[in-house]
C-alpha positions in Angstrom: -16.0 15.3 15.8 -14.1 17.8 14.0 -13.2 17.5 10.0 -9.9 19.9 9.3 -8.8 20.6 6.1 -6.0 22.8 7.2 -4.3 21.5 10.5 -3.5 23.7 13.3 0.2 23.9 13.3 1.2 23.0 17.1 4.3 21.7 17.4 5.2 21.8 21.0 9.1 22.9 22.0 10.3 21.7 19.2 14.1 22.7 19.7 14.2 21.8 23.2 12.9 18.0 21.6 15.6 18.1 18.7 17.9 18.8 21.5 17.5 16.0 23.7 16.5 13.1 20.5 20.1 14.4 19.2 21.4 13.6 22.9 19.8 10.1 22.8 20.1 8.5 19.7 23.5 10.7 17.9 23.7 14.4 16.8 24.5 12.8 13.4 21.0 11.3 13.3 18.9 14.1 13.7 18.6 16.8 10.5 17.1 20.1 9.9 19.3 21.0 6.8 17.3 22.3 3.9 18.6 19.4 1.3 17.4 16.6 4.1 13.7 18.3 4.5 13.3 18.4 0.5 14.5 15.1 0.2 11.8 14.1 3.1 9.0 16.3 1.4 5.6 14.6 -0.5 7.4 14.9 -4.3 3.7 14.8 -5.7 2.5 18.3 -4.6 2.7 21.3 -6.9 6.7 21.1 -7.3 8.3 24.1 -4.4 5.1 23.6 -2.3 6.3 23.6 1.4 2.6 22.6 2.3 3.9 19.3 3.6 7.7 19.7 4.6 9.1 18.2 8.0 11.0 20.5 10.5 13.7 17.3 10.8 14.7 13.6 10.0 15.3 11.8 12.8 16.7 8.7 12.2 16.9 5.9 15.1 18.2 2.3 14.5 16.7 0.1 17.2 13.8 0.0 19.3 14.8 1.6 22.5 16.0 4.6 19.9 12.5 4.4 19.0 11.1 4.2 22.5 13.7 7.3 23.6 12.7 9.6 21.0 8.6 8.7 21.0 9.2 9.5 25.2 11.0 12.8 24.2 8.5 13.9 21.9 6.1 12.9 24.5 7.5 15.1 27.2 7.9 18.2 24.5 4.4 17.5 23.4 6.3 17.4 19.3 4.4 15.6 16.7 6.6 12.9 15.0 5.1 11.3 11.4 6.8 7.8 10.8 7.7 6.1 7.5 9.9 2.8 6.9 10.5 3.4 3.4 8.4 6.6 2.5 8.2 5.6 -1.0 4.3 5.6 -1.7 5.0 8.7 -3.4 0.9 8.6 -4.7 0.2 9.3 -1.2 2.1 11.3 0.1 5.8 9.7 0.3 7.6 10.1 3.6 5.6 13.5 4.1 3.8 14.7 7.5 0.3 15.2 7.7 1.1 17.9 9.9 3.5 20.8 8.5 6.7 21.1 10.6 6.4 17.7 12.2 9.5 15.9 12.7 9.3 12.6 10.6 10.8 9.3 11.8 12.8 7.8 9.3 13.0 4.0 10.1 15.0 3.0 6.5 18.4 2.2 8.9 16.4 -0.4 10.8 16.8 -2.7 7.9 17.5 -6.2 9.1 15.4 -9.4 7.9 15.7 -11.2 11.5 14.3 -14.6 10.9 13.5 -17.0 7.9 11.4 -20.0 8.9 11.8 -22.2 5.5 9.7 -24.9 7.1 6.6 -22.9 8.4 7.0 -20.4 6.1 7.5 -17.0 7.5 9.6 -14.1 8.0 10.2 -11.6 11.2 11.6 -8.1 9.6 12.2 -4.5 10.8 10.5 -1.5 9.2 12.9 -0.7 6.6 13.3 -4.1 4.9 12.6 -3.5 1.3 10.5 -6.4 -0.9 14.4 -6.1 -2.5 15.6 -7.1 0.4 13.2 -9.6 1.8 13.3 -11.4 -2.1 17.4 -11.3 -1.5 17.2 -12.8 1.7 14.7 -15.5 0.9 16.9 -16.6 -2.3 20.2 -16.9 -0.4 18.7 -18.6 2.5 17.6 -21.4 -0.3 14.8 -20.7 -1.8 12.2 -22.5 -0.9 9.9 -19.4 -0.3 8.2 -16.7 -2.6 6.9 -13.6 -1.2 4.5 -11.7 -2.6 5.2 -8.2 -4.0 3.4 -4.7 -5.0 4.1 -3.1 -8.4 7.8 -1.2 -7.3 10.5 -3.3 -5.4 11.7 -0.2 -3.2 9.0 0.2 -0.7 8.9 -1.2 3.1 7.1 -4.4 3.6 5.7 -3.4 6.9 4.7 -0.5 5.3 2.9 -2.0 2.7 1.5 -4.9 4.9 0.5 -2.0 7.2 -1.5 0.5 4.9 -3.4 -2.7 3.1 -1.0 -2.6 0.4 -1.6 -5.5 -2.5 0.4 -8.1 -4.4 -0.7 -10.6 -6.9 0.6 -13.9 -5.4 -1.6 -16.5 -3.7 -0.5 -14.3 -0.5 -1.8 -10.8 -2.4 -3.9 -9.6 0.6 -0.5 -8.1 2.4 -2.3 -6.9 5.8 -4.2 -10.7 5.8 -0.1 -12.4 5.9 0.8 -10.2 9.0 1.5 -12.6 12.3 3.3 -10.7 15.3 3.5 -7.5 15.8 6.5 -5.2 18.6 5.1 -2.0 18.6 6.6 1.4 20.4 3.5 2.9 22.1 3.3 7.2 22.6 4.1 6.4 25.8 7.3 4.7 25.0 6.4 1.1 26.2 7.1 -1.7 23.8 4.2 -4.4 23.2 4.0 -7.4 21.5 0.7 -8.4 20.0 -0.9 -12.1 20.1 0.5 -14.7 21.3 4.2 -13.2 20.7 2.9 -11.6 24.1 4.6 -14.5 25.6 8.1 -14.3 25.8 9.3 -17.8 25.0 6.3 -18.1 22.8 6.9 -20.9 19.8 4.2 -19.7 17.6 4.5 -16.2 18.0 4.0 -16.0 14.0 2.4 -19.0 12.8 -0.9 -18.6 14.9 -2.8 -15.4 14.4 -5.4 -14.9 16.9 -4.7 -13.6 20.2 -6.1 -14.7 23.7 -8.5 -12.4 24.1 -9.5 -9.3 22.0 -7.6 -8.9 18.4 -5.2 -6.1 18.7 -3.0 -6.2 15.9 -5.3 -4.0 13.3 -5.2 -1.4 16.0 -1.8 -0.4 14.2 -3.2 -0.6 10.7 -3.1 2.6 9.0 -3.7 4.5 12.4 -1.1 6.5 14.1 -1.8 4.2 17.4 2.1 3.4 17.6 5.4 2.8 15.7 6.0 -1.2 14.6 9.4 -1.9 14.7 9.2 -6.1 14.4 6.6 -7.8 12.1 5.9 -11.3 11.0 5.1 -12.1 7.4 3.4 -15.2 5.9 5.1 -16.6 2.9 4.3 -18.7 -0.1 6.0 -22.2 -0.4 7.5 -22.2 -3.9 5.7 -24.3 -6.4 6.9 -26.8 -9.2 5.5 -24.9 -11.6 4.4 -21.1 -12.1 1.8 -20.2 -15.2 1.7 -16.7 -16.0 -1.6 -16.1 -18.1 -3.6 -13.2 -19.5 -6.8 -12.7 -21.2 -6.8 -9.6 -23.7 -10.6 -8.5 -24.7 -12.3 -5.5 -25.9 -15.9 -3.7 -25.0 -17.9 -3.6 -21.8 -19.9 -7.0 -22.5 -16.3 -9.1 -22.6 -15.2 -6.9 -19.5 -18.6 -8.0 -18.0 -18.1 -12.0 -19.0 -14.8 -11.7 -18.1 -15.1 -10.2 -14.4 -17.8 -12.7 -13.4 -15.5 -15.2 -14.5 -12.7 -14.4 -12.7 -14.8 -14.6 -9.5 -15.9 -18.0 -10.0 -12.1 -19.0 -10.7 -11.5 -17.8 -7.4 -14.0 -18.5 -5.0 -13.8 -22.4 -6.8 -10.1 -22.0 -5.9 -8.9 -22.3 -9.6 -6.9 -18.8 -9.5 -6.0 -18.6 -6.2 -3.6 -15.5 -6.7 -4.9 -11.7 -6.7 -5.4 -10.8 -10.7 -5.7 -7.2 -12.2 -7.2 -6.1 -15.4 -6.5 -3.2 -17.0 -7.1 -0.9 -19.3 -5.0 1.7 -21.5 -2.0 -0.8 -21.5 -0.4 -3.2 -24.0 1.9 -6.1 -23.6 4.7 -6.5 -26.0 5.8 -10.1 -27.5 8.0 -9.9 -24.0 5.1 -9.1 -21.7 6.8 -5.4 -21.2 4.0 -2.7 -20.6 3.2 0.1 -22.9 0.1 2.8 -22.5 -2.4 2.0 -25.2 -4.2 4.7 -27.2 -7.0 2.1 -28.2 -9.9 2.7 -25.1 -11.7 -0.3 -25.8 -9.1 -3.2 -25.3 -8.7 -4.7 -21.8 -5.9 -6.6 -20.5 -6.6 -9.6 -17.5 -3.4 -11.0 -15.2 -3.8 -14.1 -13.8 -1.6 -16.7 -12.6 -1.2 -20.5 -12.0 0.8 -22.5 -9.6 1.0 -26.2 -8.4 2.5 -29.0 -10.0 2.5 -29.4 -13.9 -0.5 -31.6 -14.0 -2.6 -29.6 -11.6 -1.6 -26.5 -13.6 -2.6 -28.1 -17.2 -6.1 -29.2 -15.1 -6.6 -25.6 -13.9 -5.7 -24.4 -17.4 -8.5 -26.1 -19.0 -11.7 -24.7 -16.8 -9.9 -21.4 -17.3 -10.5 -22.1 -20.9 -13.6 -23.3 -20.3 -14.7 -20.2 -18.4 -12.9 -17.6 -20.2 -12.0 -18.8 -23.3 -15.2 -18.5 -25.2 -16.0 -15.0 -23.8 -16.4 -12.8 -27.4 -13.4 -11.3 -28.9 -11.4 -12.7 -25.6 -7.9 -14.0 -26.1 -6.1 -16.2 -23.7 -2.1 -16.4 -23.4 0.0 -18.9 -21.0 3.2 -19.0 -20.2 5.1 -21.7 -18.2 8.0 -21.1 -15.7 9.5 -23.4 -13.3 9.7 -22.1 -9.9 13.3 -22.3 -9.3 13.4 -20.4 -12.5 14.1 -16.9 -10.9 16.3 -15.0 -14.0 14.1 -15.9 -17.6 10.8 -14.1 -16.8 9.7 -12.3 -20.2 9.1 -8.7 -18.4 7.5 -7.2 -15.4 3.9 -8.6 -15.5 5.6 -12.2 -15.2 8.1 -11.4 -12.5 5.7 -9.5 -10.5 3.4 -12.9 -10.1 6.6 -14.3 -9.2 7.4 -12.5 -6.0 10.4 -10.9 -8.3 11.0 -6.7 -7.8 11.6 -5.0 -10.1 11.1 -0.8 -10.7 9.7 -1.1 -14.1 6.4 0.1 -13.6 8.4 3.3 -12.7 9.6 3.9 -16.0 6.9 3.3 -17.7 4.9 6.0 -15.8 7.6 8.8 -16.5 6.8 8.4 -20.5 4.2 10.8 -19.8 6.1 13.9 -18.3 9.2 12.5 -18.1 11.1 12.9 -14.7 8.6 15.1 -13.3 6.1 13.1 -14.3 3.6 13.4 -10.9 0.3 10.8 -10.4 -2.6 10.3 -8.0 -3.9 6.9 -7.5 -8.1 7.1 -6.9 -8.9 3.6 -5.6 -12.8 3.1 -4.4 -14.1 0.0 -3.7 -16.9 -2.1 -5.3 -18.5 -5.8 -4.7 -16.7 -8.3 -8.3 -20.0 -8.4 -10.0 -19.6 -8.1 -13.8 -22.3 -5.1 -14.3 -21.8 -3.5 -11.3 -17.7 -3.4 -12.8 -18.6 -2.3 -16.0 -21.0 0.8 -14.8 -18.8 1.3 -12.6 -15.7 2.2 -14.9 -18.2 4.0 -17.2 -18.7 6.3 -14.7 -15.4 7.3 -13.6 -14.2 7.2 -17.2 -17.0 10.2 -17.6 -15.8 12.0 -14.7 -12.1 12.0 -16.3 -13.8 13.1 -20.0 -15.0 16.2 -17.9 -11.7 17.1 -17.3 -9.7 15.6 -20.2 -7.8 13.7 -17.8 -6.5 10.3 -19.9 -7.7 7.3 -18.0 -6.0 4.5 -16.8 -7.9 1.8 -14.6 -6.1 -1.4 -13.0 -8.7 -3.3 -11.1 -7.5 -5.3 -8.7 -9.5 -8.3 -7.6 -10.0 -10.6 -4.8 -13.0 -13.4 -4.2 -15.5 -10.7 -3.7 -14.1 -7.3 -4.2 -12.0 -5.4 -6.3 -10.8 -2.0 -6.0 -11.2 0.4 -9.4 -7.6 1.9 -9.1 -7.2 4.5 -11.8 -3.9 6.8 -12.3 -3.9 10.6 -13.0 -0.7 11.5 -14.0 0.6 15.5 -13.9 3.0 17.0 -14.3 4.3 18.8 -10.9 5.8 21.6 -12.1 2.6 22.6 -13.3 0.8 24.3 -11.1 -2.2 24.8 -12.5 -2.5 21.2 -13.7 -1.6 20.2 -10.6 -3.9 21.9 -8.8 -6.9 20.5 -11.3 -6.1 16.8 -10.8 -6.6 17.4 -6.7 -9.8 18.8 -7.7 -11.6 16.7 -9.3 -9.9 13.9 -6.7 -11.9 15.7 -4.3 -15.3 15.8 -6.3 -14.6 12.1 -7.8 -14.3 11.0 -3.7 -18.1 12.3 -3.6 -19.4 10.6 -6.6 -18.3 7.3 -5.7 -19.1 8.3 -1.9 -22.8 8.9 -3.2 -22.7 5.3 -5.1 -21.8 3.4 -1.9 -17.9 3.2 -2.9 -15.9 4.1 -0.2 -12.3 4.6 -0.5 -10.0 2.4 0.3 -6.6 4.5 1.0 -5.8 8.1 -0.1 -2.9 10.7 -0.1 -2.4 13.5 2.5 -4.6 16.0 0.8 -7.8 13.9 0.9 -7.6 12.0 4.2 -10.1 14.0 6.1 -12.8 13.9 3.2 -12.3 9.9 2.6 -12.7 9.5 6.9 -15.6 12.1 6.8 -17.6 9.1 4.0 -17.7 6.8 6.6 -20.4 8.4 8.5 -23.1 5.7 9.8 -24.7 7.0 12.7 -23.8 10.3 13.1 -20.0 9.6 12.7 -19.9 6.6 15.3 -16.3 4.9 13.6 -14.9 8.5 13.8 -16.0 8.9 17.4 -14.5 4.9 18.0 -11.4 6.0 16.2 -10.9 9.4 18.2 -12.1 8.0 22.2 -9.2 5.1 21.4 -6.7 7.8 19.7 -7.0 9.6 22.8 -6.5 6.6 25.2 -3.4 5.2 23.9 -2.0 8.7 22.7 -3.2 11.5 25.0 -0.4 13.7 23.4 -1.6 13.1 20.0 2.0 12.7 19.5 2.0 10.0 16.5 0.8 10.6 13.1 -1.5 13.8 13.8 -4.4 13.4 11.1 -3.2 9.9 9.7 -6.9 8.1 8.2 -8.2 11.2 9.5 -8.0 10.7 12.7 -6.7 13.5 15.2 -5.7 13.4 19.0 -7.9 15.7 21.5 -5.0 19.0 21.2 -5.9 19.0 17.8 -9.6 19.0 17.6 -9.8 21.4 20.0 -7.7 24.1 18.6 
């Protein structure tokens, strides 16, 4: 295995490829002008940097056009970097890992192809945003809710296959994928699981395949381009309760973390809660940054009949209400209510997308505010949560950065997301933040906390921490990459995985 910090530039026969792609999908869908290239760069790298710029942006509108692009790229050995919406700026946005790659923009493949209200699933193309899905579900009758991340402008497929998280009962988005259509590196189309039967009645309702489970190979891997995907949804509840517990100090943090674990394992709390540090809410539920470093907020939801919600609330009060410094709050909504939610925090646990968090972030440095999310994963044990929080806080203090923490809980694990804010026009500050991120990856690796997702700059480093048995996992990943993509054209460097042609340079 080779760990690359600066990848080699091997763009194949780029000019010939672009000419042929223009002939195949239309010259208006192949852009090389400066304005377009700047639009699709990493917005959070140093302002004015061209380190991650593409050579061209191509915009297919169908699976067949994606096939044409991939086949031409393979024949000309041109690296492609694909994105669905490319909006997750903290991880690089739409920019490619290899400078000069051709980026494949799937934003115009934006149809919601199927909504099944009885069986609670949809089939979407990669350009479908959370806003689009929400609107389609409401128009279809409103019996279904989708889980969503904090910002509604991103892609459903992109978020799911990058292990994105939401906050409803279906908040582990990757777990809700059922049936994919994928264009492989040779241009062939394959469908996973039971969707491999052309007339399958269970393509998007039965998740297990006949034979090996291959669907997961196409999550965060660069082994194919996903053009359609089935996604499971939540039935609209009779009642939804947006619930909070506010508390102060490490002792209370330990107790709340342990209490949340038991409430989730016991199916009292069935959504994916978040514990936040450095944020306060006003009476309407709108967030702002809080300089009081000792104060924490835990956000969770209850769903079901009004009687069930009331019964679960009694269990919540029994578990969390006796913790010193803890104050509980609950606000109820009818499941049919999609307009009166008090603020972002109440909306996001009801699957109603908005962009409020972006506005909150911009209170730091205005429109030039950038941020990196640092996200190691640890066990959901209160003592470990406190120790990790203290450690991460100290790492920020050493460099003078403010420490904002959002602990994303599941029943057995917690993603310790902290956000490093910086002004992207300040080259010195930008470099310091990226360097501090590098150091923190090493520190958390020594603690046994892997990073669940990272930006373009740190993919190789994060991959190198998963080094059991002399990097056996990476060798396996490279073997699969070379078998499915022998020309190394799809997403070179994605998740630290490089095709043979780049490893041998």
